[in-house]
Phi, psi and omega in degrees: 000135178265148177265125184244153181287156176286129185283160178298332178302313182295317180300313181297320181294319181292328177289321186283332186258150176300147179300132179086359183282337184256145171255128179262124180246117181244133180235126178273337181203156177297144184290324186248168182303155179290144178255157172216173178283147170300158184301324180231147179289153172293323180215138169229130182239131179130132182223166178279317184216142181142209180302135185298331183292350178250006178252124182256148176251311182208083179287117180261337181192163176200151178225148174258125181274171186299329181276006179092352178287162186233132175248128184242134176258120179247109186285343182298318178244015178055043183242153168248135181231133177252138177233145179284181186297343178261004178089008179277137181296133181253308178202161172236135182225144174100158175200173181284133180158191183234006178272183177302132181075012178242154189218155172246329179215117191259124170219123176281137178254128187273144164060040174279121182298142175078004181234138175292303180221134181238132180242132170257119176267104188286341176277323181264357179053055179209160176255144169235129176256132179241149172279178186286355174263004177087008179273131177287122183251343180200139175226131180211155177296138185289304188209168177306141183308131177080001186272326184262145175287114185293343182268000178237104186299129174301162182225150180261138173273163180300333180265009172098004176284145176261117181257134182212163179256127185285141176288130181302135181269002181232040181302315180299324179297317178301310186297326183277345188269351183240155180271164177301131181094350181272153180252149176207179183221128176295154172253141184221163177245144176258123189227164171222154180225138175219108186063237179267000181273129180230128183222148175261120178281316181204135179247161177069030179279136174301124182255231185284136172280134184233161176226136174277091184284323184225165179296333183283343182167191186236176176205172178301138179291148173300131180051043183275152177281159176205161178276137175234160182204160171205131179278147173230185184293330184268353183153221185225131168269134177215161178199162184254001177069013175290331180203178178282086187201134173232152177240142179254128175248135172281180188287353173268355183093004180283130178282117185252337187202145171238128176253126176233142177216159190266074182285181183296162181300139182257003184294135178281111182270162176298326180297320180289324176296316179297320179296320179296317178298316180297323178298321176294314183298328181293349178283345186248125176271332184277121179305325180294318179293323176298317179295320177297321179297312182296326183276317191258329189254314186301319180304321179291320178297313182299320182293337183260003177285140182282172177275342179221150178278158164298150180287327183204169183227351180198156174225146181230126180276148174252158182302332182275005179096353175282171180220141167270135177245122182269118179292164185291136193296326185268005185293325185205166177302327176254143173271166179219151165243135178247125181263122173252137177282181186296342177268356180092009179278134178287114187258314187221155167234130180245126177266141183230152173295149187290348182262014186257146173244125182282124180257321181202159182205147175233188182294333183225021179207162177213142180251121188238149165258131182224160175255133182239222183302133180055031177065022179289137181275135177231158174242125187230137176256122182244141167280148179261136181231156179285141179259000000 
């Protein structure tokens, strides 16, 4: 077991909350056996050549509905596609544009009460609700202009509140205050909205890590930390990825619980750096371009890599109040999901292949985006089995 420092998140929470208000739950190992994927998926959707409704260009999100059907958002052609539980195409809805049923940036929002399918258009800052036949039935502005972070999809709570991460209002100040090559971190607020009611759950949370790469501006840091969150019936679990730790806030913003667990080592090894370099080199077929990358580009990338990885990159809520926590993709050859129950106890660890992107997850299944033959993108539903 490694000894890790106490993260800034915990210190801030303890200062903000009354003494004794929080329960700290620490887990050294998962309570139940480790899970892995079944040998073959229950369903795989996506082909290299054939009917267009089965060819994906840029899958940004997907959700599994209660009847087992799957809805996939493909941002390349601004379409939503529904497939039945056996992977057969049912309908395609949407196109590029700004009118009803049209989109500029597609993100599916999970589990919004009273809606068949909910889409957040991060470019147009609006929600579109569709029925289960793919017809757009309502379109409305998501939030006040400039208030929501467009790169962090809002989420719905079981009682219908919309939880979102606020876009920093002092981005320019950050960019002007640091020199080229310096790292910094945005500050963000966690908020919820219900009808006309707008409330701040927690302010001043460490958000995205950034680097001033050029004099003209900044960008996300290589392997940078960011704040993630997911609402449940009792409030919101959130964390800053500094360590294996999440904090639970009730709907008044009171910190009620901290969950800590002893996840894998976060130290950036030489092997992982080499793997990252090889992944870059594999993008180039031309030996001259590979040589130019190694000589001109790679040294700057290597100099800006951190000494430790983020602990995680996403969280997914379950109907019973538990959450899946997705570890950071570059941390190890295999990815992992860690299941915490509604009390914050580490219950399960799920191992995943390193080429998978988690789109949706349930207590005994996971929906993944993977790359297959000729780099074709597929969406696959796997059953989880004990290892």
